[in-house]
N, C-alpha and C positions, 0 to 999 in steps of 0.2 A: 448116595447111600453110604459110602463111606465117611463123610463127615457126620452122620448121624448115628453110625456105629462106631466111631471114636469118642461122642458125646456120652453115647450109652455106658462103654466102658469106665471112661472117666468116673461117671455117677455112679455104676458100680463098684469102682473102686472106694469113692468116697463112703459109699454106705457100709462097705465092707470093713473101714477104716472104723466108723462109726461104733459099728455090730462088734467088731473084735474089742476094741477101746471099753466098751459097755460091759464085753463078758469077762475081761480080765486087767481093766485099768490099762493105763498107758502103756507100763512095763509087757502086758500082754498084746497089746498093739504091735505084734510082729509082722514084719512086710509079709512072712509066713502065713500069720494069721490073717493078716488082710486079703493076700488073693485066695486064699481058700472060701473066705467069707466071699468074697467076690464072683470066683468060678473065673479066674483070668490067669493066665500065665505070669510068672516071673519077669521075663522081658517085656510083657505087656506092662505091668507096674512101672518098669524102669523107662517107659517111651513116654509117661506121662509125669511120673515125680522122680526127683535126683535123690530122695532116700525116704525112711520114715516120717521124719520130722515134715518133710514138704508135704506129705500126704496129710499128715496130721493137722498142719496150719491150713493147706484147703477147705479139710474138712471143715475146721471151726469156722473159715472165713464162709463157705456154704451155709452152714447152718445158722451163723450169727446172721448174715443177710437175708434169709429167709423170716426170720424172728422180728429183724430190725424193719423190713419190709411191711411185716404185720401189724407191728407197734404204729410204725408212722402213719400208715391208712387210718387206723384206729385214732390216732390223737387228733390229725388233722379233721375227721370227721365228728370230732366232739368240739364242744363249747371251750375254751383256755381253761376254765375253771375246772373243768373235769378231766383235764391233759393226764393227771397221773392216774384216776381210776381208768380211764382208757388206756393207758398204757399197760398197767398191771393185768387188766381184762384179757387184754391180747396175748401179753405173756401167758396167763392161766391156759387161754383157749388155744395157743400153739403146743403148751405141755400136754394137755389132754387130746390133742389131734393126732401130735407126733412124738407119743412119750421116748421114742429111744434116741432121735433128735435131740429132744429136752434135756435129758437125764447126759447126754453126752456134753452138752455144752454149760450146762450148770454143775458137772461134776467132773467128769474127766477131760474136759479141757484145761482144767485147771491145774491137774497133776503135776504138769511138766515145771510148775512153780514159775516165778517173775521173768525167767530169761525166756520162757517162751512168750509172755506178752511184748515184750522187746523185741523178739522177731516178728512176732505176731503182726505189732504196730506197723514194723517196716513193710511187711507183705502188704498189710490191707489199707494202711493209710488212716487207720484207726488209732486212738488213742485210748489209752487204760483206761476203765470205767472211772467217773468224776462222782465224786460223793456230793456236790451240789445239785440239788434236785431241780435249781432254777434252769441252769448251765444245760443239764439231761433234757427237760422240757424242749427248749430251746433248742437243742439238737436236732430231734425226734421232729420238730416242726420242717427243719431243711428237706 
């Protein structure tokens, strides 16, 4: 029970960050705004995250991971020649099903500038998006 509640509180904080960022941008996603959206206390926030940036990066990682899972599944289920179409379709479907998360990932997550990508790469182990369609298709099939 304790573990489930902790998981739920973390999810609420991540969702609260997404909501706060979508309403007020990166600057508006303060710890106060996040805990207000999540309905948890400030000490609870700091039980899970060192600071706002850590929560912000965790939210990016969470949303990005779910989108990537959807895209990878779509690409694996399609013939190689249709990989790009499948990836695009999965992205559009994700945006339709999870509009707040899609907006956060496609807009607000980029608000912190290139420095965020450097730290996000260190946290997630992922590289900054590549411009090569061929390497992207190969990465999606992994």
